[in-house]
C-alpha positions as CSV (number, residue, x, y, z in Angstrom):
1,M,1.8,49.8,-29.1
2,E,5.2,48.6,-27.9
3,G,5.3,45.5,-29.5
4,S,4.6,47.2,-32.5
5,W,8.4,49.4,-32.3
6,K,9.9,46.7,-31.0
7,G,9.2,45.2,-33.9
8,I,9.9,47.8,-36.3
9,L,13.0,48.3,-34.5
10,A,13.9,44.7,-34.9
11,V,13.4,45.5,-38.6
12,L,15.7,48.2,-38.9
13,V,18.6,46.6,-37.2
14,V,18.1,43.6,-39.3
15,L,18.0,45.9,-42.4
16,A,21.2,47.8,-41.2
17,G,23.1,44.2,-40.6
18,L,22.5,43.5,-43.8
19,A,24.0,46.6,-45.5
20,A,27.0,46.1,-43.1
21,S,29.5,45.1,-45.1
22,G,32.4,42.2,-44.1
23,S,32.1,39.5,-42.3
24,S,35.1,38.8,-39.7
25,Y,33.0,38.0,-36.9
26,Q,31.9,34.5,-36.3
27,I,30.8,32.1,-33.9
28,I,33.7,30.6,-31.5
29,E,31.5,28.2,-29.7
30,G,27.9,27.4,-29.7
31,P,25.5,26.2,-26.9
32,K,25.3,23.1,-25.1
33,N,22.5,20.3,-25.1
34,A,21.0,20.9,-21.7
35,T,18.2,18.7,-19.8
36,V,15.8,20.5,-17.2
37,V,12.7,20.0,-15.6
38,E,10.1,21.3,-16.5
39,G,9.0,24.5,-15.0
40,S,12.6,25.7,-14.4
41,E,14.9,27.5,-16.2
42,A,17.6,26.6,-19.5
43,H,20.3,28.8,-19.7
44,F,22.0,28.8,-23.5
45,N,25.6,30.4,-24.4
46,C,27.2,31.2,-27.8
47,T,30.7,32.9,-27.7
48,I,31.1,35.4,-30.5
49,S,34.2,37.3,-31.8
50,Q,33.6,41.0,-31.9
51,G,32.4,43.2,-34.7
52,W,28.8,41.9,-34.5
53,R,25.3,43.2,-35.3
54,L,22.7,40.8,-34.2
55,I,22.5,37.3,-33.0
56,M,19.2,35.9,-33.9
57,W,18.3,33.1,-31.4
58,T,15.6,30.5,-32.5
59,L,13.9,27.5,-30.8
60,N,12.2,25.2,-33.1
61,D,12.9,27.3,-36.1
62,V,11.5,29.7,-34.8
63,V,12.8,33.5,-34.0
64,V,12.3,34.0,-30.3
65,L,14.9,36.3,-29.3
66,S,17.2,38.9,-31.2
67,V,20.3,40.4,-29.5
68,T,22.1,44.0,-30.8
69,P,25.2,45.2,-29.1
70,T,23.5,47.7,-27.2
71,E,20.3,45.6,-26.3
72,P,18.2,42.5,-26.4
73,I,14.9,42.6,-28.6
74,I,12.2,40.9,-26.3
75,T,9.4,39.6,-27.9
76,N,8.3,37.0,-25.1
77,D,8.9,37.3,-21.2
78,R,9.9,33.8,-21.3
79,F,13.2,34.4,-23.3
80,T,15.4,36.7,-22.0
81,S,19.3,37.6,-22.7
82,A,22.6,38.3,-20.9
83,S,25.4,39.8,-22.6
84,Y,29.0,39.6,-21.2
85,E,32.9,39.7,-22.8
86,E,35.1,37.1,-22.0
87,G,38.4,36.5,-23.3
88,G,38.1,39.4,-25.4
89,N,35.1,37.6,-27.2
90,S,31.4,38.5,-26.7
91,V,28.9,35.4,-24.9
92,S,25.3,35.8,-25.4
93,E,23.3,34.0,-23.4
94,M,19.8,32.9,-23.5
95,I,17.7,32.2,-20.9
96,I,14.5,30.3,-20.9
97,H,11.9,30.9,-18.3
98,D,9.4,28.4,-16.9
99,V,10.7,26.0,-19.3
100,Q,7.6,23.9,-21.2
101,L,7.3,20.7,-22.5
102,Q,6.6,21.5,-25.6
103,D,9.7,23.7,-25.6
104,A,12.1,20.6,-26.3
105,G,13.7,20.5,-29.4
106,R,16.5,22.4,-31.3
107,V,18.0,25.7,-30.1
108,K,20.3,27.8,-33.0
109,C,22.2,31.0,-32.2
110,S,23.3,32.4,-35.5
111,L,24.6,35.3,-37.1
112,Q,22.8,38.3,-39.0
113,N,24.8,38.4,-42.6
114,S,26.7,35.2,-41.9
115,D,26.4,32.0,-43.0
116,R,27.5,30.6,-39.5
117,D,25.3,28.8,-36.8
118,A,25.3,26.7,-33.6
119,S,22.4,24.3,-32.4
120,A,22.1,22.7,-29.1
121,F,18.8,20.0,-28.4
122,L,16.8,21.3,-25.6
123,S,15.0,18.2,-23.1
124,V,12.3,18.3,-21.2
125,Q,11.6,16.4,-18.2
126,V,8.6,16.2,-16.4
127,M,8.0,15.1,-12.5
128,G,4.8,14.0,-12.2
129,E,3.0,12.5,-8.9
130,L,4.5,9.9,-6.4
131,R,2.2,7.8,-3.8
132,I,1.8,5.2,-1.9
133,P,-1.7,4.4,-1.9
134,R,-2.4,2.9,1.0
135,G,-0.6,5.3,3.0
136,N,0.1,4.8,6.8
137,L,0.4,1.3,7.8
138,I,-0.7,-1.2,10.4
139,V,1.0,-4.4,10.0
140,T,1.8,-8.0,11.9
141,E,5.0,-8.7,13.2
142,D,7.3,-11.0,11.5
143,K,4.3,-11.5,8.8
144,P,5.5,-10.3,4.9
145,C,3.6,-8.2,3.7
146,N,4.1,-5.9,0.3
147,V,4.2,-2.0,0.0
148,T,3.2,-0.2,-3.4
149,C,4.5,2.9,-4.7
150,H,3.2,4.2,-8.1
151,A,5.0,7.2,-9.7
152,S,2.3,8.7,-12.6
153,G,3.3,11.6,-14.9
154,W,6.5,11.6,-15.3
155,I,8.6,11.9,-18.9
156,P,10.5,10.0,-18.6
157,L,9.9,7.1,-15.9
158,P,11.9,7.5,-12.8
159,D,14.0,5.5,-11.0
160,I,11.9,3.9,-8.3
161,S,14.2,2.7,-4.8
162,W,13.3,2.5,-1.1
163,E,14.8,3.8,1.9
164,I,13.4,1.3,5.0
165,G,13.4,2.8,8.3
166,V,12.3,0.0,10.3
167,P,13.8,-3.7,12.1
168,V,13.3,-6.3,9.0
169,S,14.2,-9.7,8.9
170,H,13.9,-9.8,5.1
171,S,13.3,-7.0,2.4
172,S,12.9,-7.1,-1.1
173,Y,11.7,-4.5,-3.9
174,Y,10.6,-4.9,-7.7
175,S,10.5,-1.8,-9.8
176,G,9.4,-1.3,-13.6
177,P,6.4,0.0,-15.6
178,D,2.9,-0.2,-14.4
179,P,1.5,-3.4,-16.7
180,N,-1.8,-2.1,-16.5
181,D,-0.3,1.8,-17.2
182,L,2.6,1.9,-19.3
183,Q,3.4,5.9,-18.7
184,S,3.2,5.1,-15.3
185,A,5.7,3.0,-13.0
186,V,5.3,1.0,-10.0
187,S,7.4,-0.6,-7.3
188,V,6.6,-3.4,-4.9
189,L,8.6,-3.7,-1.9
190,T,8.5,-7.0,0.0
191,L,9.2,-6.8,4.0
192,T,9.1,-9.1,7.4
193,P,9.4,-5.9,9.7
194,Q,9.7,-6.6,13.4
195,G,9.4,-3.1,14.9
196,N,7.4,0.2,14.2
197,G,9.1,2.7,11.9
198,T,9.3,4.8,8.7
199,L,8.9,3.4,5.0
200,T,10.3,6.2,1.9
201,C,9.9,5.7,-1.6
202,L,12.1,7.6,-3.5
203,A,11.9,8.7,-7.7
204,D,14.9,9.9,-9.1
205,M,15.2,11.0,-13.3
206,K,18.3,11.0,-14.9
207,G,20.4,13.9,-15.8
208,P,18.8,17.1,-13.7
209,N,18.8,16.8,-10.3
210,A,14.6,15.9,-10.1
211,H,13.7,13.3,-7.5
212,K,10.7,13.4,-5.6
213,S,10.0,10.8,-2.2
214,V,7.0,10.1,-0.2
215,T,7.1,8.5,3.3
216,V,4.7,6.6,5.4
217,N,4.9,5.3,9.1
218,L,4.3,2.0,9.7
219,T,2.8,0.4,13.0
220,V,3.3,-2.9,14.1
221,V,1.0,-5.6,16.1
222,H,1.6,-8.6,17.8
223,P,-0.5,-11.9,16.0
224,S,-3.9,-12.6,17.1
225,W,-6.8,-14.2,15.9
226,G,-9.3,-12.3,13.7
227,S,-6.1,-9.3,13.3
228,V,-7.2,-7.4,10.3
229,D,-4.5,-5.2,8.6
230,K,-6.3,-1.6,9.5
231,A,-4.2,-0.5,6.1
232,G,-6.4,-2.4,3.7
233,A,-5.1,-6.0,3.5
234,S,-8.6,-7.2,4.3
235,L,-9.5,-10.8,3.9
236,P,-10.7,-11.8,0.5
237,A,-14.3,-12.2,0.3
238,W,-14.7,-15.7,-0.6
239,A,-12.7,-16.2,3.1
240,I,-15.2,-14.8,4.4
241,A,-17.5,-16.4,3.4
242,L,-16.1,-19.5,4.2
243,L,-15.6,-18.3,7.4
244,A,-19.3,-17.1,8.2
245,V,-20.1,-21.1,6.8
246,S,-18.2,-22.6,9.3
247,L,-18.8,-20.2,12.1
248,S,-22.7,-21.5,11.2
249,L,-21.7,-25.2,11.5
250,L,-20.1,-25.0,14.9
251,L,-23.2,-23.0,16.1
252,I,-25.5,-25.7,15.0
253,L,-23.3,-28.5,16.1
254,I,-22.8,-27.0,19.4
255,I,-26.8,-26.7,19.6
256,V,-26.9,-30.3,18.6
257,L,-24.8,-31.4,21.4
258,I,-26.5,-29.7,24.3
259,I,-30.0,-31.3,22.9
260,I,-28.3,-34.6,22.9
261,F,-26.8,-34.2,26.6
262,C,-30.2,-32.6,27.9
263,C,-31.5,-35.7,26.6
264,C,-28.9,-37.8,27.8
265,C,-29.4,-36.0,31.8
266,V,-33.4,-36.8,31.5
267,T,-33.2,-40.3,30.1
268,G,-30.9,-41.1,32.8
269,Q,-32.8,-39.4,35.5
270,E,-36.1,-41.6,34.5
271,E,-33.7,-44.6,34.8
272,K,-32.5,-43.9,38.1
273,E,-36.2,-42.7,39.4
274,S,-37.5,-46.1,38.2
275,S,-34.6,-48.1,39.7
276,Y,-35.4,-46.3,42.5
277,Q,-38.9,-47.0,42.9
278,S,-38.4,-50.6,42.0
279,E,-36.0,-51.1,44.6
280,I,-38.3,-49.5,47.1
281,R,-41.1,-51.9,46.1
282,K,-38.5,-54.9,46.4
283,S,-37.9,-53.5,49.9
284,A,-41.4,-53.3,51.0
285,S,-41.8,-56.6,49.0
286,V,-39.2,-58.4,50.9
287,K,-40.2,-56.6,54.2
288,T,-44.0,-58.0,53.9
289,N,-42.3,-61.3,53.4
290,K,-40.8,-61.1,56.5
291,E,-43.1,-60.0,58.6
292,T,-45.4,-62.7,57.2
293,V,-42.8,-65.6,58.1
294,E,-41.9,-64.0,61.1
295,T,-46.0,-64.1,62.1
296,K,-46.2,-67.9,61.2
297,V,-43.3,-68.5,63.3
298,K,-44.2,-67.2,66.2
299,S,-47.7,-68.6,66.2
300,G,-46.5,-72.1,65.5
301,S,-44.5,-71.4,68.8
302,E,-47.1,-70.6,70.6
303,N,-49.1,-73.7,69.8
304,K,-46.8,-76.0,70.7
305,A,-46.6,-74.8,74.4
306,Y,-50.0,-75.3,74.8
307,S,-51.2,-79.1,75.4
308,P,-54.8,-78.7,76.7
309,D,-56.5,-80.8,74.5
310,E,-54.0,-83.3,74.4
311,P,-55.0,-86.9,74.5
312,R,-54.1,-89.0,77.2
313,T,-53.4,-92.2,76.7
314,T,-54.7,-95.8,77.4
315,G,-52.4,-96.0,80.9
316,E,-53.7,-93.4,82.3
317,W,-57.3,-93.9,81.9
318,G,-56.9,-97.6,83.3
319,V,-55.5,-95.9,86.9
320,G,-58.2,-93.6,87.3
321,Q,-60.4,-96.5,86.7
């Protein structure tokens, strides 16, 4: 009901303005172009000489606010007005609250019963999301690594830069549109860390003071065999498969070597035992032969000393006779 009365009042004011005589008042200075971030406020001023009856503000050719010398006629709470005097002239200010992307376009200030108007352009920027997908990082000391920062939902695309809060031996980055999504921006930071610290990705838009940042912690570990970047830089599948095959072959080789070593040990033991037995048999044979020879020698000695059966000579026999 209140809106209806305001509409009727606006019509009456317009009719009264049309009926007014003379048009000595004029727009001295119109609004200026503005660039704002979505969700913020936009302000437009229109300076008019004294004697005006009705000021109309339009956005994209739609009347959104009307102002009389006594009070504004508000039909949408997002569009309000402020008025004040400056150098003997009147200044009408239109304030757009909670600016939306669809508000972008032409803003015009015009006077009733006058063919003069002044316009400006409203640009709306959207500050989207900024993230480092991997979050906090654990990397290897003195080993080059990449850190990626994504900016999505920004209009227009922001400029992305980095603040490096870690000791490094080298660092560089590249920023540009995301090849997989031209409405997003991506920045890849390449660095060789030498200590712990923080990495900050910053996104800035030209024009208004619109910027956003995201920070992650970077932890450096000493290089070691099998160390894996816990933040997600794991070995590729083919490398894991190759490593598994190599370990399997190494295990098989170790088993084969153990078997060969055992076989060699057993064979050597058998040969040693066989040689030992041969030596024993040889020693026994030598001992037996030695005992036989000694026995024969002893027997020969005994027969040499025994002479009862020796025959007597012929002389011995003749003497006795």
